[in-house]
Structures are given as C-alpha cells and as structure tokens.
ROTORFI-50992 format. One record per residue (C-alpha): y, z, x; residue number from 1; residue in three letters. Coordinates in steps of 0.5 Angstrom, whole numbers. Each point is the difference from the previous one (the first is absolute). Layout:
BEGIN
<node <Y; Z; X>; NUM; ALA> ...
***
This chain:
BEGIN
<node <9; -133; 129>; 1; MET> <node <-3; 0; 6>; 2; LYS> <node <-3; -6; 4>; 3; VAL> <node <-3; 0; 6>; 4; TRP> <node <-6; -2; 5>; 5; VAL> <node <-5; 2; 3>; 6; ASP> <node <-4; -1; 6>; 7; GLU> <node <-5; -5; -3>; 8; LYS> <node <5; -3; -3>; 9; SER> <node <0; 2; -8>; 10; CYS> <node <5; 1; -4>; 11; VAL> <node <2; 6; -3>; 12; HIS> <node <5; 1; -6>; 13; ILE> <node <1; 9; -1>; 14; ASP> <node <4; 0; -7>; 15; TRP> <node <1; 7; -5>; 16; GLU> <node <2; -1; -7>; 17; LEU> <node <2; 4; -5>; 18; ASP> <node <-2; 2; -7>; 19; GLY> <node <-7; -5; 1>; 20; VAL> <node <-6; 5; 0>; 21; THR> <node <-6; -1; 4>; 22; SER> <node <-4; 0; -7>; 23; LYS> <node <4; -6; -1>; 24; MET> <node <-2; -4; 5>; 25; LEU> <node <-7; 1; -1>; 26; ASN> <node <2; -4; -7>; 27; TRP> <node <3; -5; 3>; 28; TRP> <node <-5; -3; 4>; 29; TRP> <node <-5; 0; -5>; 30; CYS> <node <6; -4; -5>; 31; ASN> <node <4; -4; 4>; 32; MET> <node <0; -6; -6>; 33; GLU> <node <4; 4; -5>; 34; LYS> <node <6; 0; 6>; 35; GLY> <node <-1; -5; 6>; 36; PHE> <node <6; -3; -1>; 37; VAL> <node <4; 6; -1>; 38; LEU> <node <-2; 1; 6>; 39; TRP> <node <3; -5; 4>; 40; HIS> <node <5; -4; -5>; 41; PRO> <node <2; -4; 5>; 42; LYS> <node <-7; -3; 4>; 43; GLU> <node <-6; 1; -4>; 44; HIS> <node <-2; -4; -6>; 45; LYS> <node <-6; 1; -4>; 46; GLU> <node <-6; 5; 1>; 47; PHE> <node <-7; 0; -3>; 48; TYR> <node <-7; 4; 1>; 49; TRP> <node <-6; -3; 3>; 50; ILE> <node <-3; 6; -1>; 51; LYS> <node <3; 5; -3>; 52; ARG> <node <1; 8; 2>; 53; PRO> <node <-5; 5; -4>; 54; LYS> <node <1; 6; -2>; 55; HIS> <node <-2; 5; 5>; 56; GLY> <node <-2; -5; 5>; 57; ASN> <node <6; -5; 2>; 58; ALA> <node <-3; -2; 7>; 59; ILE> <node <-4; -7; 1>; 60; GLY> <node <6; -2; -6>; 61; ALA> <node <2; -7; 2>; 62; ILE> <node <8; -3; -2>; 63; HIS> <node <4; -7; 0>; 64; MET> <node <7; 1; 2>; 65; ALA> <node <4; -7; 2>; 66; PRO> <node <7; 1; 3>; 67; GLN> <node <4; -4; 3>; 68; VAL> <node <4; 4; 7>; 69; TRP> <node <7; -1; 2>; 70; SER> <node <-2; -5; 5>; 71; ASP> <node <-2; -5; -6>; 72; GLY> <node <-8; 2; 1>; 73; THR> <node <-4; -1; -6>; 74; LEU> <node <-6; 4; 1>; 75; ILE> <node <-6; 3; -5>; 76; LYS> <node <-3; 6; 3>; 77; PRO> <node <-6; 2; -4>; 78; CYS> <node <0; 7; 3>; 79; ILE> <node <-7; 6; -1>; 80; LYS> <node <1; 7; 0>; 81; TRP> <node <-4; 1; 5>; 82; GLU> <node <-4; 7; 2>; 83; ASP> <node <3; 4; 5>; 84; VAL> <node <-7; 2; 3>; 85; GLU> <node <-2; -8; 1>; 86; ASN> <node <6; 0; 4>; 87; LEU> <node <-1; -1; 9>; 88; PRO> <node <2; 6; 3>; 89; GLU> <node <8; -2; 3>; 90; GLU> <node <2; -2; -8>; 91; ILE> <node <-3; 7; -1>; 92; GLN> <node <4; 4; 4>; 93; SER> <node <6; -3; -3>; 94; LEU> <node <-1; 5; -5>; 95; ILE> <node <5; 6; 0>; 96; VAL> <node <2; 1; -7>; 97; PHE> <node <-5; 2; -6>; 98; ASP> <node <0; -5; -4>; 99; HIS> <node <-1; -8; 2>; 100; ALA> <node <-1; -6; -3>; 101; VAL> <node <-3; -5; 5>; 102; ILE> <node <2; -8; -2>; 103; ALA> <node <-5; -5; 3>; 104; ALA> <node <1; -7; 0>; 105; ALA> <node <-5; -4; -1>; 106; ILE> <node <3; -8; -2>; 107; SER> <node <7; 0; 1>; 108; ILE> <node <0; -8; -4>; 109; THR> <node <-4; 3; -6>; 110; GLY> <node <-5; -4; 2>; 111; GLU> <node <-7; 1; 1>; 112; ASP> <node <0; 8; -3>; 113; ILE> <node <-5; 3; 2>; 114; ARG> <node <-2; 7; -1>; 115; GLU> <node <-4; 2; 7>; 116; ASP> <node <4; -5; 3>; 117; ALA> <node <3; 5; 8>; 118; PRO> <node <7; 0; 0>; 119; PRO> <node <5; -4; 3>; 120; LEU> <node <5; 6; 0>; 121; GLY> <node <2; 7; -3>; 122; TYR> <node <6; 3; -2>; 123; ARG> <node <0; 8; -1>; 124; ILE> <node <5; 4; -5>; 125; HIS> <node <-2; 8; 1>; 126; GLN> <node <5; 6; -3>; 127; TRP> <node <0; 7; -2>; 128; GLU> <node <4; 4; -5>; 129; ALA> <node <6; 4; 2>; 130; THR> <node <5; 4; -3>; 131; ASP> <node <4; -5; -2>; 132; PHE> <node <-5; -5; -1>; 133; GLY> <node <-4; -4; 5>; 134; VAL> <node <-1; -2; 7>; 135; ARG> <node <-3; -5; 3>; 136; GLY> <node <-1; -7; 5>; 137; ARG> <node <-2; -7; -1>; 138; SER> <node <-3; -4; 5>; 139; THR> <node <-2; -7; 2>; 140; ALA> <node <-6; 0; 5>; 141; ILE> <node <2; -8; 4>; 142; PRO> <node <-4; -5; 0>; 143; THR> <node <0; -7; 4>; 144; LYS> <node <4; -2; -8>; 145; ALA> <node <4; 5; 0>; 146; GLU> <node <2; 3; 7>; 147; PRO> <node <4; 5; 1>; 148; LYS> <node <7; -4; 0>; 149; GLU> <node <-2; -3; -8>; 150; ARG> <node <-2; 7; -1>; 151; LEU> <node <7; 3; 2>; 152; LEU> <node <4; -6; -3>; 153; ASN> <node <-3; -2; -6>; 154; ILE> <node <-4; 5; -2>; 155; TRP> <node <3; 7; 1>; 156; ALA> <node <5; -2; -3>; 157; PRO> <node <-3; -3; -7>; 158; HIS> <node <-4; 7; 1>; 159; CYS> <node <6; 5; 0>; 160; GLN> <node <3; -5; -7>; 161; GLU> <node <-7; 3; -3>; 162; GLU> <node <0; 7; 2>; 163; ILE> <node <7; 1; -1>; 164; ASN> <node <-1; -3; -7>; 165; ASN> <node <-5; 6; -2>; 166; PHE> <node <6; 4; -2>; 167; GLN> <node <3; -6; -4>; 168; GLU> <node <-6; -1; -5>; 169; PHE> <node <-6; 4; 1>; 170; LEU> <node <2; 8; -2>; 171; PRO> <node <2; -5; -7>; 172; GLN> <node <-6; -4; -1>; 173; LEU> <node <-5; 5; 1>; 174; TYR> <node <3; 5; -4>; 175; ARG> <node <0; -6; -5>; 176; LEU> <node <-8; -2; 1>; 177; TRP> <node <0; 8; 0>; 178; ASN> <node <-2; -1; -7>; 179; VAL> <node <-6; -5; -1>; 180; VAL> <node <-6; 4; 2>; 181; LYS> <node <-5; -5; 0>; 182; ASP> <node <-3; -1; 7>; 183; PRO> <node <-2; -7; 0>; 184; GLU> <node <8; -1; -2>; 185; ILE> <node <2; 5; 5>; 186; ASN> <node <-3; 3; 5>; 187; PRO> <node <0; 4; 5>; 188; TYR> <node <-3; 2; 8>; 189; PHE> <node <2; 4; 4>; 190; SER> <node <1; -2; 7>; 191; PHE> <node <-1; 7; 4>; 192; GLU> <node <-3; 0; 7>; 193; VAL> <node <-4; 5; 3>; 194; VAL> <node <-1; 1; 8>; 195; LYS> <node <-6; 3; 1>; 196; GLU> <node <-3; 0; 7>; 197; GLY> <node <3; -5; 3>; 198; GLY> <node <-2; -4; -7>; 199; LYS> <node <5; -3; -5>; 200; ILE> <node <-2; -1; -7>; 201; ARG> <node <3; 0; -8>; 202; TYR> <node <-1; 7; -2>; 203; LYS> <node <-2; -3; -6>; 204; TYR> <node <-7; -1; 3>; 205; LYS> <node <-4; 7; 0>; 206; GLN> <node <-3; 2; 5>; 207; ARG> 
***
C-alpha cells in the first residue's frame, strides 16, 4: 500500500487486493452488519443501520459504527452513503476509478442525528477490477476536527488494516451469504460511476 498526501492535504491510500472482486465490494457496503468486527477486529465495536440500504439503491443509507482507535479515542460516527452528484466539484475530482462509495459523516458523537444534516467530513473508497482482483484508493478529506496529521497518524493505519483484512474474510463471507436470495435480507447495489461532460453520477441513474 502507498500512503500519500496531495496539495490540498487530502490523505490517500492506494491499494491492491488479490481474490477480492468488484462485486464483493459492492455487496459489502450494503451488508456491513454481517462482518463489521471482522473488518477490524481490534478497533471495531458494534454496528447497526439507522436507514438500511435498499436492494438496487443503497444511496442515502445511514449507519452507526462505534469504534475505538489506536489512540484510545471512542468515536460513534454516523455515516451516510452520499450521492456522488451532490459532492462539491473539488471532491468529485478525486474519483478516478469506476466504482466509488462516499461515506459522509453526519454525526461523530452518535447524537442529534438528522438525515438531512450537512456532512462534517468525507471518506471515499473507490476501486476497479483487475486481472488479480481489484485495485483502489481510500481517501480522507481533512477538517478542523481531523487535520492532516491526525489522518496520517490515526486514520491511515486504521484504514490500511481494514483494507488488508478484506482479503482475509470478504471472499468467504460473500460466498456464505450468496445462498440467501431474499433482497430484503441480502441487498445488492452497484456503486459503479460514469462521467459524462465533466459530470459524475451513479450508473444506476439512467438518463
């Protein structure tokens, strides 16, 4: 993995995964409750959906993901899957692969949760298929609460371990749940994006 910082102080992690497919990652972001602790056994705690993903459209889903990071800080982030069309242009410009999930934090304390709350910060996980699996990039946008230094020292190591752990559990977990055909229990959504005339949107939104 490569960790690097751009001229706007965004922190990026470039990664490659063997044996993990794009379809598995699409499924994961809709079914995180099925393996959240496996994603980071040391620091992840409980997980629950406030607004569950819908089969065929996970945009707008909201979840709570309490975790204790390496510095001992307990956070209770409330995360919304944001629509790429709603992002500021400078954040849209960070998307360079053909699949992307936009994690918009609408609360860090887990309190006063409003679905329409303006994002406090963003994480972007994006990827594309390769001959061996997938390659991608995870990005954290700096804020006053999370300056570049904290992202580099705390978030980046956490995220690297999460991404590495996909190889350890996701293929097996995906295969186990593939037998469940009820979309209410086992939803699926493709986070594929398309760019047209300088605009970006999710492919499922056919024009």
